N, C-alpha and C positions, 0 to 999 in steps of 0.2 A: 643732410644739413639738420632733419626734424629730432634726431638723436642728440644731437652736441649738448653736452653739459654746458650749465648755465655760465659758467667762468667763460666759454669759449664764446658762447651767443652774446656776451658783452663787450668782447673783443672785436668779433669778425662778422657782425652781422650785418651784412651789407644788400642793399636792394640791387635792382637790374641797371639803377642809374648810374650810370659809370662818368666820372670826371674824365674829361679829354687829357686833363696832366696826370692823372695817375695819384693823385693827392689820396692818403691815407686816412687824413681828417677829413670826414665829410664837409662837402663846402657849404658856406652859409649863403643862400639865395636871399640876399638882403634887397628885395624888390616889392613894389606894390604890385605890379602887373607884368606880364608878358606879351611881347611881340608876336604876330603871326605872320608866316610866309605868303599867306594868301585866303581868300575865303574858304572855310571849310578846312584851312590845313593849321589846327590846332597842334601845339606842342604837347599836349595833355595838361597844362598849366593854364590858367586864364588870368586869375587875380587872386592874392596871396589871402585874402578872407577866405575864399572857398577852398585854397589848397595851395601848399608850396612845397617844394622837394626836401628843403631840410626837413621841415614839419610832418612831411609824408616819412621821412626815413626815421624819424623818432618813433613815429606812431608803429611803424613796422618792427622796431626793435623792440618797444613795450608791449605790442602784442604778444611777441614770441616768448618774451619773457615771463608773460604770465599765462601762456598758453592758450592765447585766445584766438579767434581769428580777426579781428579788428581791434584797433584801439583809436580814440580821439584825442588829442592832445588841446590842452584849453589854456587860457590866459592865468587861472588859479584852479587849486582845488575846488575854490567855492565856486567857481563858475563851471565846474564840472558837475558838483553836485546839484545846483541850479538849473543846468540843462536836463538832467536825468529827470528832475522835478517835474519837467514839463511835460513829458509824457502822463502823466496823472490828470484827471479831471474833477471838478466839484463833485463831491459825494463818494469818491474812493476813499479808502481806508489804509492807512500803512501803519505797521507794528515797527516802534524803533527802540532800538536799546536804551535804557535809563541812562546810562554812562556814556556821553557822547563829547566829542569836541563842543566847546562854545558855539562857535560860531555855526555851527551845524544846526545846534538847537534853535538860536535865533533865527536863521532861515525860514526851520519849518514852523516856528512859533509865530513870527512876525511877518512872514509874508505867505507861505503856503497854507496855512490855517485860513487867513484873512480872504484866499481865493478859494477857499470851499475844500479843500482836502483835509481829512480826518486824520488824528493820531493818537495811537493807544501807546504809550509809555510803559516798559518793562524791563525787567533785569532778566535777560535772554540767557544767561548761564546758569539759571535755576530749574531750566528744564519744565516749568509750568506752562510753558506759552500755548499748547494747543487750545486752551480755553480763549485764549485771546483772538483769535480767526472768527472773522464776521462773514457774512455772505458778500459784503463789498469789499472786502480785503484784497489790494492787489501787490502788496508787496512787504516784505521785512528789511529792514535795515539796520546794519551794525558795525561796531567795530570790533575787531578781535587779534590782539589784545586790545581793550577798551582805553580811554585817555579820560582822566588819569589815572583810574584804579586798577587799571592791569587786568581786568575780568576777562576770561577765555571763555568763548562758547564753542561747542561742538559742531562745526559748520557742517559736517557731512549728516549728522542728526536732526538738524533743524532743515536741511536742503530736503531731505525726505519728506518731512511733514509738508513744508512749500510745494514739493513736486505734487504730492496727493492731491492738492486744492488748487493748481495751476498759478501760483502765488509767485512771484519775482523774489529772490534771495539776493540783496544788494551786500555786497561785503567792502567796507573801507579797510583797506590793506596796507595802510601807511606806514604804520608802526614796525611789522616786519620785512617790508618789502617784497618782490618777488624772489629774492635771494632765499628766503627763508619759507615763505609760505605761498601757495598757489590755490587760493578758494574755488578757481573754477574746475579745477581737478577734483575737489570735494563736493561739487555740485550747486554751487552758488552760479547764479545768473549774470552778474554784474560785477566788477571790481572797479572801485573807487581809488584813486591815488593821489595825496598831494606831492607832485613832483618836486615842489620847493625842498622836501625833505631828504629821504635817503636815495633818491634816483638822483636827484641833482647834485648832493651831498656837500657842497661847500656854502652856504647860505648866500649865494650871490645871483639867484635869480628865484623867479616864482613861476609855478604852472601846475596844471591838474591833469589827470588822466581818466576816459572810462574805458573799459576794457570788454568785450563781450564775446560771445560764441555763437548767438543767433541772428543769422543775415537780416531776417525781418526787423528785429529790434535794432540791429546796428543802423538799419535805413532810416528808421524811423528817427533815432538819435543823431546821425550825421546830417539828415536835413535842417533838423533843430539849431545843431552845430553852426552849419554854414551861413542859415537865416539871421541869427542872433549876431554873427561875427564874435563869437567867443574865442577862437582858435589863438593860439600860443604863436608868438612872434618868430621869425627865423633865427633870432640873435639868441632868443632863450633856448628856443627848441636845440639849437646847436650846444649851448652850455650845460644842458640836461643830457644830451649826447657824450658830452667830454665826461659830465659825472660818472654816468653809466661804465664807462670803461674801468672804472677803478671801484664799482659796486662790490664786487666779490671782496677783496682784501680790506676794504673799508667795513662791511659789514662784521668779517670775522675779527678784526682788531677790536670794533668797538664792542662786539659782545664779549670777548675774552676781559675786556676792561671792564663791562657792564657786570659780570659775574663775581670779579673780585672786589669790586668795588661794593656790591650788594652783601656780600659776605663779611666784609669790612663794616658796613654801616649796621649789619644786624649783630654784632658783637659789640657795637658801642653803647656805651651809659647813656649816651645823649638823644639816641634815637630809640623810641618805643615800638616802632615797626617798620619792616621793609616789604614792600609788594613787588615783587619781582618773579615772572613766572620761570624762572630758570632754578629758584628755589626748591627744593622738594617739598616743602611745606606749604608752598602756593594751591589753593584748590583746584588751580587749572594745570597744574605742572602734568599729569600724565595725559590730559586732552592735548597739552603742548606738544609733548614727546611723539605723539600719535599723527596728529595731522599738520605739524611744521617740521622743518629740518634745522630750526635754532630757535632761541628764546629772545632773541633780539637785543637792543641797547638802551631800551626804554624802562626806566624803574622810578618809581615813588616811596616817600619814606615820611613817616611823623615823627616830629622832634616834640621834647618836652613842654615845649612854651612858645607863645609868639614873640616873646622877646629873644628868644633864642634863634627863632625865623629871621627875624631883624639884623641879629648880628651874623648870623652867616652870609645873608645877601649882601651886607654893606662890607664885610670883611673877605670874603673868597677871591681868591687872587687867578689860579688855574683855570678855573669852570668861570663862564660868563653868566652876569644875571640877565637873563634875555627870553623872549618869547620866541620860539619858535624849536625846532629839533630836527636832527638826522645830518647835522653838518660834521664837519673833522674836528670841531671844538667840543667840548662838554658845555651843555647848556644849564643853567638851575632855574626854575620856573615856579612861580606862585600861583597855581590854579586860581585859587580863589578871587584873585585882582586882576587876574591877567586872562589866560586862555577860558576860563569859564565864568567871568566876570557877567555876562548876559544870562546866565542860567537862574531859573527862578530859585529862590532861598529854599524851598521846601523841598526841590530836588537835590540842592547842593547837601542839605543835610542827611537826606535818605541815602545818599552815595557815599558819605562820610568825607566828603571836601570840605575841610574846615581851615582854620587860620594856623594850623598847624604841619599842615601836609605841603611837601615840595614835591618836585618832580623834575628827575634828572633825564638829558637825552646825553649819552656819555659816549665821547669822542674816541678820538686814537691818539691823545698823549701818552706819554710815559706813565704807567698807571702807579708807580711808585710815588711820583710827583702829586697825581690827583689826591691820593690817599694822603699822602704828607700834610699836603695844603688843609684838608677837613681835620686831621690832627693837631695843625697849628690852630685853625678856628676855634675849635673846642677847647684848646687849652688855653686861649685866649678870652674865652667867655668866662672860664673859672675865676681868671685874675681880674676880672672888672668888677666895678660894683655895681651890683643889680638893685 
């Protein structure tokens, strides 16, 4: 079973819990509590806050997809990150990438810092991070590719530096999903996911994951997870299990569309720059080829003016102007007022997140329709009085 390809794992990864009716779709155990036959005769499940068969099945699947020994499913990606931060104490130091999802930045700056955890922010793809380690450094936290600038960090190289110092390497793998990238295989200690995104894949549920390989770390995190009650509900667990069944075909199609759309936008006179790891001119292109099986379906691009941004967001029809990513529909997002609204202004400017930047989560629509819609919007911009 361990050598099955990821497409097969998505379809047939089944635990030892057998449904008495032979259901191919794992059942939703929509219950708060479980009855016992007698004193000392537990069924293995007591109370859904602690564990539930549907959630346990999802955790088993995600752990296999990420090549971990265990996974924990949370009520959101931010709940997963917040739980992870609970293992750190006042005075601990964490190095974080300068380009992160705004919600993560808000958590670190507004909650964890106030609780005494110290942070150093740096561009980790520049490889000058060895000088950032301090005696009290306990972890390095990053996304790769990053949100929204699509920077790519060499995970294996950074993992080597972390291992020398006994420092945890935490990688948010949301953008590529386990279909395209497995950070644990490259030396990371912890993988984070927003299950809301590509794993769920349909914009109909919210969830998050922590995946680990180390048993001691797993035990510490699972204790916090059970104690704080941040576990994912049975129904949401089932929705993500359902979504994982189509992960492979969705990721392949979305990436195919993203490559074509990136190339189209690169040639458009209305677009000043396209940032997509799958374009050879991207600085992280060779690293991506080495450490990932694909480039994903996320890209960002700059246009010539804020007026054009407003025009695109008002007139686009095939894509949706919405905040999120990873679903079957293409979403266009304006980071400076949406996903990164809480990021300090100086950090936004340093990272190049300005009022001309748009982010795309490319879906599985007909690519000709998607490109045609952009062409229509651009042509309409020419015809209006500006």
